N, CA and C of each residue as an Amber inpcrd file, in Angstrom:
protein
   195
 -10.1590000  22.7240000   7.4790000  -9.0500000  21.8050000   7.2900000
  -9.2720000  20.9960000   6.0150000  -8.2340000  20.8620000   5.2290000
  -8.3240000  20.0830000   3.9950000  -8.2530000  18.5990000   4.2970000
  -9.0080000  17.8090000   3.5460000  -8.9590000  16.3570000   3.7190000
  -8.3940000  15.7370000   2.4570000  -7.9510000  14.5020000   2.5700000
  -7.3740000  13.7980000   1.4400000  -8.3460000  12.7380000   0.9340000
  -9.6120000  12.9330000   1.1780000 -10.6250000  11.9650000   0.7840000
 -10.6380000  11.7600000  -0.7280000 -10.5900000  10.5100000  -1.1340000
 -10.6280000  10.1750000  -2.5420000  -9.3010000  10.2710000  -3.2520000
  -8.2610000  10.6180000  -2.5380000  -6.9380000  10.7920000  -3.1360000
  -6.0210000   9.6430000  -2.6970000  -5.1880000   9.1770000  -3.6160000
  -4.2180000   8.1290000  -3.2810000  -3.0920000   8.7320000  -2.4450000
  -2.7250000   8.0460000  -1.3830000  -1.6200000   8.4730000  -0.5180000
  -0.3020000   7.9820000  -1.1030000   0.7720000   8.6550000  -0.7440000
   2.1140000   8.1900000  -1.0750000   2.7470000   7.7830000   0.2470000
   3.2190000   6.5360000   0.3110000   3.7430000   5.9810000   1.5570000
   5.1850000   5.5190000   1.4160000   5.8830000   5.4730000   2.5420000
   7.1760000   4.8060000   2.6300000   6.8980000   3.5550000   3.4640000
   7.1440000   2.3910000   2.8810000   6.8530000   1.1260000   3.5510000
   8.0470000   0.7080000   4.3870000   7.7970000   0.4590000   5.6690000
   8.8150000   0.0710000   6.6310000   8.5400000  -1.3570000   7.1030000
   9.4740000  -1.9450000   7.8330000   9.3350000  -3.3280000   8.2860000
   8.1010000  -3.5490000   9.1600000   7.7550000  -2.5840000   9.9940000
   6.6300000  -2.7720000  10.9190000   5.5300000  -1.7370000  10.7560000
   5.4640000  -1.1170000   9.6010000   4.4520000  -0.1030000   9.3720000
   4.7940000   0.7190000   8.1520000   4.1990000   1.8720000   8.0740000
   4.4860000   2.7540000   6.9440000   4.4080000   4.1960000   7.4000000
   5.0580000   5.0590000   6.6490000   5.0570000   6.4930000   6.9180000
   4.3370000   7.1770000   5.7650000   3.4360000   8.0780000   6.0740000
   2.6950000   8.8240000   5.0500000   3.5700000   9.9720000   4.5580000
   3.8900000   9.9490000   3.2610000   4.6860000  11.0110000   2.6450000
   3.7980000  12.0690000   2.0060000   2.6690000  11.6340000   1.4740000
   1.6750000  12.5510000   0.9010000   0.2990000  12.0330000   1.3210000
  -0.5370000  12.9010000   1.8600000  -1.8260000  12.4520000   2.4010000
  -2.7620000  11.8840000   1.3460000  -3.5880000  10.9670000   1.7990000
  -4.6040000  10.3350000   0.9780000  -5.3530000   9.3300000   1.8310000
  -6.4000000   8.7480000   1.2730000  -7.1700000   7.7810000   2.0600000
  -6.9910000   6.3500000   1.5850000  -6.1800000   6.1540000   0.5250000
  -5.9590000   4.8040000   0.0080000  -4.6500000   4.7470000  -0.7690000
  -4.2420000   3.5180000  -1.0920000  -3.1440000   3.2640000  -2.0240000
  -3.6750000   2.2860000  -3.0620000  -2.9260000   2.0880000  -4.1300000
  -3.3410000   1.1880000  -5.2080000  -2.4640000  -0.0610000  -5.1740000
  -3.0870000  -1.2280000  -5.1660000  -2.3570000  -2.4960000  -5.1710000
  -1.4410000  -2.5470000  -6.3910000  -0.1770000  -2.8920000  -6.1560000
   0.8220000  -2.9130000  -7.2270000   0.5530000  -3.9900000  -8.2670000
  -0.1580000  -5.0310000  -7.9090000  -0.4000000  -6.1320000  -8.8470000
  -1.8050000  -6.1260000  -9.4430000  -2.8250000  -5.8590000  -8.6190000
  -4.2050000  -5.9490000  -9.1180000  -4.7890000  -4.6050000  -9.5250000
  -4.2010000  -3.5150000  -9.0450000  -4.7410000  -2.1930000  -9.3370000
  -5.9220000  -1.8090000  -8.4630000  -6.2640000  -2.6620000  -7.4940000
  -7.4030000  -2.3950000  -6.6120000  -7.0310000  -1.3420000  -5.5710000
  -7.9560000  -0.4450000  -5.2540000  -7.6800000   0.5200000  -4.1830000
  -7.7070000  -0.1880000  -2.8320000  -6.8270000   0.2350000  -1.9200000
  -6.7480000  -0.3350000  -0.5740000  -6.8300000   0.8240000   0.4110000
  -7.8620000   0.8420000   1.2360000  -7.9830000   1.8820000   2.2630000
  -6.8000000   1.7720000   3.2200000  -6.2570000   2.8950000   3.6520000
  -5.0940000   2.8610000   4.5330000  -5.3580000   2.0780000   5.8080000
  -6.5720000   2.1570000   6.3490000  -6.8590000   1.4090000   7.5690000
  -7.0210000  -0.0860000   7.3210000  -7.0480000  -0.5080000   6.0520000
  -7.1220000  -1.9290000   5.7080000  -5.8110000  -2.4650000   5.1490000
  -4.8310000  -1.6160000   4.9750000  -3.5510000  -2.0180000   4.3870000
  -2.7850000  -2.9210000   5.3490000  -2.5220000  -4.1550000   4.9310000
  -1.8260000  -5.1360000   5.7700000  -0.6000000  -5.7380000   5.1010000
  -0.5050000  -5.6540000   3.7760000   0.5450000  -6.3490000   3.0360000
   1.3030000  -5.3950000   2.1240000   2.6300000  -5.4360000   2.2220000
   3.4720000  -4.6120000   1.3580000   4.8670000  -5.1940000   1.3240000
   5.6530000  -4.7110000   0.3730000   7.0500000  -5.1020000   0.2620000
   7.9210000  -3.9000000   0.5970000   8.7760000  -4.0610000   1.6100000
   9.7140000  -3.0020000   1.9620000  10.7440000  -2.8580000   0.8440000
  11.2180000  -3.9880000   0.3270000  12.2390000  -3.9800000  -0.7230000
  11.7340000  -3.2980000  -1.9950000  10.5410000  -3.6560000  -2.4270000
   9.9730000  -3.0910000  -3.6630000   9.2110000  -1.7910000  -3.4380000
   8.9150000  -1.4850000  -2.1720000   8.1410000  -0.2880000  -1.8300000
   6.8160000  -0.2630000  -2.5820000   6.0600000  -1.3980000  -2.4590000
   4.7530000  -1.4600000  -3.1070000   3.7460000  -2.2000000  -2.2240000
   2.4740000  -1.7740000  -2.2790000   1.4130000  -2.3820000  -1.4730000
   0.6870000  -3.4990000  -2.2350000   0.0730000  -4.4110000  -1.4630000
  -0.6920000  -5.5180000  -2.0430000  -2.0440000  -5.6160000  -1.3490000
  -3.0650000  -5.9470000  -2.1050000  -4.4310000  -6.0010000  -1.5830000
  -4.6890000  -7.2150000  -0.7060000  -4.0370000  -8.3520000  -0.9820000
  -4.2860000  -9.5770000  -0.2200000  -2.9850000 -10.3050000   0.0920000
  -3.0710000 -11.2390000   1.0310000  -1.9080000 -12.0620000   1.3780000
  -1.4950000 -12.9160000   0.1800000  -2.4670000 -13.4000000  -0.5680000
  -2.1710000 -14.2210000  -1.7470000  -1.3640000 -13.4280000  -2.7800000
  -1.7750000 -12.2150000  -3.0470000  -1.0510000 -11.3640000  -4.0050000
   0.3520000 -11.0780000  -3.4940000   0.4780000 -10.7870000  -2.1860000
   1.8010000 -10.5230000  -1.6020000   2.7000000 -11.7430000  -1.7130000
   2.1570000 -12.9380000  -1.4910000   2.9500000 -14.1680000  -1.5860000
   3.4250000 -14.3980000  -3.0180000   2.5690000 -14.1700000  -3.9920000
   2.9530000 -14.3270000  -5.3950000   4.0560000 -13.3120000  -5.7640000
   3.9420000 -12.1030000  -5.2660000   4.9500000 -11.0800000  -5.5400000
   6.2910000 -11.4600000  -4.9150000   6.2560000 -12.0410000  -3.7320000
   7.4890000 -12.4610000  -3.0510000   8.1950000 -13.5810000  -3.8260000
   7.4230000 -14.4650000  -4.4240000   7.9870000 -15.5610000  -5.2140000
   8.6560000 -15.0220000  -6.4760000   8.1220000 -13.9390000  -7.0250000
   8.6730000 -13.3310000  -8.2390000  10.0390000 -12.6890000  -8.0010000
  10.3610000 -12.3750000  -6.7380000  11.6450000 -11.7190000  -6.4280000
  12.7330000 -12.6210000  -6.7610000
């Protein structure tokens, strides 16, 4: 079986979760560029369809809207 280890996933961000569109083990924070393991992903914007590494980064992104 093929694994997606080390590869960035492509996700669809939903209000209460996300759907994996392309397999991977992480996503890249839209603001800091830091990798975020999928099991650690807690913050994202449904409207912008982008992930954030921390609550602080997500709050700053929300203010920019």
